[in-house]
C-alpha positions in Angstrom: 8.8 6.5 -3.4 8.4 4.9 -0.1 11.4 2.7 1.4 9.0 -0.2 2.2 7.0 -1.4 -1.1 4.7 -4.3 0.2 2.5 -4.9 -2.9 4.8 -6.3 -5.3 3.5 -8.8 -8.4 5.1 -12.3 -7.5 5.6 -15.2 -9.8 2.8 -17.6 -10.4 2.8 -20.2 -7.4 2.4 -23.2 -10.0 5.5 -21.5 -12.2 7.8 -21.6 -9.1 6.7 -25.0 -8.0 7.8 -26.1 -11.7 11.3 -24.5 -11.3 11.8 -25.9 -8.0 12.4 -29.5 -9.7 15.4 -28.3 -11.8 18.5 -27.5 -10.8 20.3 -23.9 -11.0 22.4 -25.0 -13.6 19.9 -26.5 -15.9 17.6 -23.7 -15.4 20.7 -21.1 -16.4 21.2 -23.7 -19.5 17.6 -23.6 -20.3 17.0 -19.8 -20.4 19.9 -19.3 -23.0 22.7 -19.2 -20.5 21.4 -16.0 -18.7 20.4 -15.0 -15.1 23.3 -16.9 -13.1 24.5 -15.3 -10.1 28.0 -14.6 -9.3 29.8 -18.0 -8.2 30.8 -15.8 -5.1 27.4 -16.5 -3.5 27.8 -20.1 -1.9 25.2 -21.8 0.3 26.1 -22.2 3.8 25.6 -26.2 3.4 25.8 -27.9 0.4 22.5 -29.7 1.2 20.4 -26.5 1.1 17.8 -25.8 -2.0 15.3 -22.6 -2.4 13.1 -21.6 -5.0 10.5 -18.9 -4.4 9.8 -15.3 -5.6 12.3 -12.9 -4.4 11.6 -10.1 -1.7 14.2 -7.5 -2.5 16.2 -5.4 -0.5 19.0 -2.6 -0.6 20.6 -2.1 2.3 24.0 -0.1 3.6 27.0 -2.1 4.1 27.7 -3.4 7.7 23.7 -2.6 8.2 20.7 -5.2 8.8 18.0 -2.8 9.7 16.6 -3.2 5.9 16.9 -7.0 6.1 15.0 -7.1 9.6 12.1 -5.0 8.1 12.1 -7.2 5.0 11.8 -10.3 7.5 8.7 -8.5 9.1 6.9 -7.6 5.6 7.8 -10.8 3.6 5.3 -13.6 3.2 5.5 -17.0 3.4 7.4 -18.9 0.5 9.4 -15.4 -0.5 13.0 -15.5 -1.1 14.5 -12.3 0.9 17.6 -11.1 -1.0 19.9 -8.2 0.0 22.0 -6.1 -2.0 24.4 -4.8 0.7 27.6 -3.6 -1.4 29.4 -7.0 -1.4 30.8 -6.3 1.8 32.6 -9.6 3.1 33.5 -8.3 6.8 30.1 -8.0 8.2 27.6 -10.9 9.5 24.4 -9.5 9.0 22.6 -12.5 9.6 22.5 -15.5 12.0 20.6 -18.1 14.3 18.0 -15.5 15.6 16.9 -13.8 12.7 17.0 -17.3 11.0 14.2 -18.2 13.7 12.4 -15.3 12.8 12.4 -16.3 9.0 11.2 -19.9 9.9 8.2 -18.6 12.1 7.2 -16.4 8.8 7.3 -19.1 6.6 10.1 -17.4 4.7 11.9 -19.7 2.3 15.1 -18.8 2.3 17.8 -15.7 2.7 20.2 -14.6 -0.4 23.1 -11.8 0.9 26.2 -10.4 -1.0 27.5 -9.7 2.4 28.6 -12.1 5.3 26.2 -14.5 7.7 27.6 -16.1 11.1 26.3 -18.7 13.3 26.9 -21.2 10.3 26.3 -24.2 12.5 23.2 -23.5 13.8 21.6 -22.3 10.6 22.8 -26.0 9.0 20.7 -27.6 12.1 17.9 -25.1 11.3 17.6 -25.7 7.8 16.9 -22.6 6.9 18.3 -22.3 3.1 21.3 -19.5 3.5 23.2 -18.3 1.0 26.0 -15.2 1.4 29.4 -14.3 0.0 31.2 -14.9 3.3 30.9 -16.1 6.8 32.0 -13.4 8.9 31.7 -13.1 12.9 31.5 -9.3 13.0 28.2 -7.8 13.8 26.5 -5.0 12.0 24.3 -1.6 13.2 21.2 -0.2 12.2 21.2 3.0 10.9 21.0 3.5 7.4 17.5 3.6 5.6 17.2 1.4 2.1 14.6 0.2 0.0 12.4 -2.8 0.1 10.7 -4.1 -3.1 12.9 -1.9 -5.5 14.9 -3.3 -8.3 18.4 -4.4 -7.2 21.9 -5.6 -8.4 23.2 -8.7 -6.8 25.9 -11.1 -7.9 26.2 -9.6 -11.3 22.2 -9.8 -12.1 19.2 -7.5 -12.1 16.8 -9.0 -9.5 12.9 -7.3 -9.8 10.7 -7.9 -6.9 8.5 -11.3 -7.5 11.1 -12.6 -9.9 12.0 -16.2 -9.2 15.4 -17.0 -7.0 16.6 -20.6 -7.5 19.4 -21.9 -5.8 21.0 -25.0 -4.8 24.7 -26.4 -4.0 25.6 -25.6 -7.7 24.6 -21.5 -7.1 21.6 -19.2 -8.1 19.9 -18.1 -10.6 17.5 -15.6 -11.2 14.2 -15.9 -13.5 12.0 -13.3 -14.5 8.5 -13.6 -13.0 7.1 -13.2 -16.8 9.2 -15.8 -18.1 8.7 -18.7 -15.4 6.4 -20.8 -17.2 8.6 -20.7 -20.5 11.9 -21.7 -18.6 10.0 -24.2 -16.8 9.0 -25.8 -20.0 12.4 -25.2 -22.0 13.8 -26.8 -18.7 11.8 -30.0 -19.2 12.9 -30.4 -22.5 16.9 -29.9 -21.5 16.7 -32.5 -19.1 15.1 -34.7 -21.4 17.7 -34.3 -24.1 20.2 -34.7 -21.2 18.9 -38.1 -20.4 19.1 -39.1 -24.2 23.0 -38.4 -24.3 23.6 -40.3 -21.1 21.6 -43.3 -22.4 23.3 -42.9 -25.9 27.0 -43.1 -23.4 25.8 -46.0 -21.8 24.9 -47.5 -25.1 28.8 -47.2 -26.3 28.3 -44.1 -28.6 31.4 -41.9 -28.4 31.1 -38.1 -27.2 32.4 -37.1 -30.8 29.2 -39.0 -32.3 26.5 -38.1 -29.8 27.7 -34.3 -29.6 27.8 -34.1 -33.4 31.8 -32.8 -33.3 33.5 -34.4 -36.1 32.5 -31.3 -38.7 33.2 -28.7 -36.1 36.5 -30.4 -35.5 37.4 -30.8 -39.0 36.7 -26.9 -39.6 39.1 -26.4 -37.0 41.8 -28.5 -38.2 42.0 -30.8 -35.2 44.9 -33.5 -35.8 45.7 -36.7 -33.5 48.6 -39.1 -33.7 45.8 -41.7 -34.5 
């Protein structure tokens, strides 16, 4: 297998656009509470939001040569997502590479290692999610893999799967499930809107969530 694979099957653009309308938590719940990446991976700024096909990178810790190659080969709209061994003490990505990403039209970057130049990253507006912030530099020594399956944040991510990230976290949706998960997300938001209206009308949590029988079966007691 070559180190770099450029021809991958991406989720349909319409499905990516549909999923981008929903938050990561909604998508996670809608697909059966699946796909949530570790909560340790956070956006550099809470206003950052990203949704796009995964352009996967397997990298050695403290080495960003494969990340740089991924930026070269990625297509506009891709989310470059890097598995680098959950190594916190290295800043593999900063403002210079962020400018390279913006010039290519890359949608965002996710890495399970560190980033730096965070104030400039926030100013540039490129969505960046990382395990840590670290000023320590990296080397360019060890070849890895671009567009193979990776494990990051406890999830398997395949090239072309959809990555959705926002202030709450990151979720992956398999590319073949994207349309169905988008439909389920619509239904979930409709259900939640109904709950909110019920609360506003004066109904209680126990009533709206049908908890009375559950609580009775568990033997809940109160002082009322």
